[in-house]
C-alpha positions as CSV (number, residue, x, y, z in Angstrom):
1,X,108.6,186.6,77.5
2,X,108.5,189.6,79.7
3,X,111.4,191.9,80.2
4,X,112.2,192.4,83.9
5,X,114.6,194.9,85.6
6,X,116.7,191.9,86.8
7,X,117.5,190.7,83.2
8,X,121.0,191.4,81.9
9,X,121.1,194.1,79.1
10,X,122.1,191.4,76.5
11,X,119.0,189.3,77.4
12,X,116.7,192.3,77.2
13,X,118.2,193.2,73.8
14,X,117.8,189.6,72.6
15,X,114.2,189.6,73.9
16,X,113.4,192.8,72.0
17,X,115.0,191.4,68.9
18,X,112.8,188.3,69.0
19,X,109.6,190.3,69.7
20,X,110.4,192.6,66.7
21,X,111.3,189.8,64.3
22,X,109.1,189.0,61.3
23,X,109.2,185.3,62.2
24,X,107.8,185.9,65.7
25,X,105.1,188.3,64.4
26,X,104.1,185.7,61.9
27,X,104.0,183.0,64.6
28,X,101.7,185.3,66.7
29,X,99.4,186.0,63.8
30,X,99.1,182.3,62.9
31,X,98.5,181.4,66.6
32,X,95.7,183.9,66.7
33,X,94.1,182.3,63.7
34,X,94.4,178.9,65.2
35,X,92.8,180.1,68.4
36,X,89.9,181.6,66.4
37,X,89.5,178.3,64.6
38,X,89.6,176.4,67.9
39,X,86.8,178.6,69.3
40,X,84.6,178.2,66.2
41,X,85.1,174.4,66.0
42,X,84.6,174.0,69.7
43,X,81.3,175.9,69.5
44,X,80.2,173.6,66.6
45,X,81.2,170.5,68.6
46,X,79.6,171.8,71.8
47,X,82.8,171.2,73.7
48,X,86.5,172.3,73.8
49,X,88.3,170.4,71.0
50,X,91.7,171.3,72.3
51,X,94.5,173.3,70.8
52,X,96.3,170.4,69.1
53,X,93.2,169.2,67.2
54,X,92.4,172.8,66.2
55,X,95.9,173.4,65.0
56,X,96.1,170.3,62.9
57,X,92.6,171.0,61.4
58,X,93.5,174.6,60.7
59,X,96.8,173.6,59.0
60,X,95.0,171.1,56.7
61,X,92.0,173.3,55.9
62,X,93.2,177.0,56.0
63,X,96.9,177.5,56.4
64,X,98.0,177.7,52.8
65,X,95.2,180.1,51.7
66,X,95.8,182.2,54.9
67,X,99.5,182.5,54.0
68,X,98.8,183.4,50.4
69,X,96.5,186.2,51.5
70,X,99.0,187.5,54.0
71,X,101.8,187.5,51.3
72,X,99.5,189.3,48.9
73,X,98.6,191.9,51.5
74,X,102.3,192.4,52.3
75,X,103.2,192.9,48.7
76,X,100.3,195.4,48.3
77,X,101.5,197.3,51.4
78,X,105.1,197.4,50.0
79,X,103.8,198.7,46.7
80,X,101.8,201.4,48.4
81,X,104.7,202.4,50.6
82,X,107.2,202.7,47.8
83,X,104.7,204.7,45.7
84,X,104.3,207.4,48.3
C-alpha cells in the first residue's frame, strides 16, 4: 500500500487514513506475532510450516492472551497519559 505521485489526492488521503487507523495497526501487530510463531514452529519442525498453519495454531494457542495483554497495556498507557 505505497503512496505514489500518480495517485489522486483522495486515494492518498484514504491510504493515510487506513495506515493510521487503530484497526490496521492491530492487524499489523497481530500479523507480526503470527510471523514470529511461524518462525519458531518451523524451526521446531525442521521445515517451513506455512503461514496458514501458523496462523491457525497461533489463534488457538495464543491470540486471546495476546489480546488481553495488549488491552491491559493500552489501559495502562491511557492512565499514565491522563495522569501527566
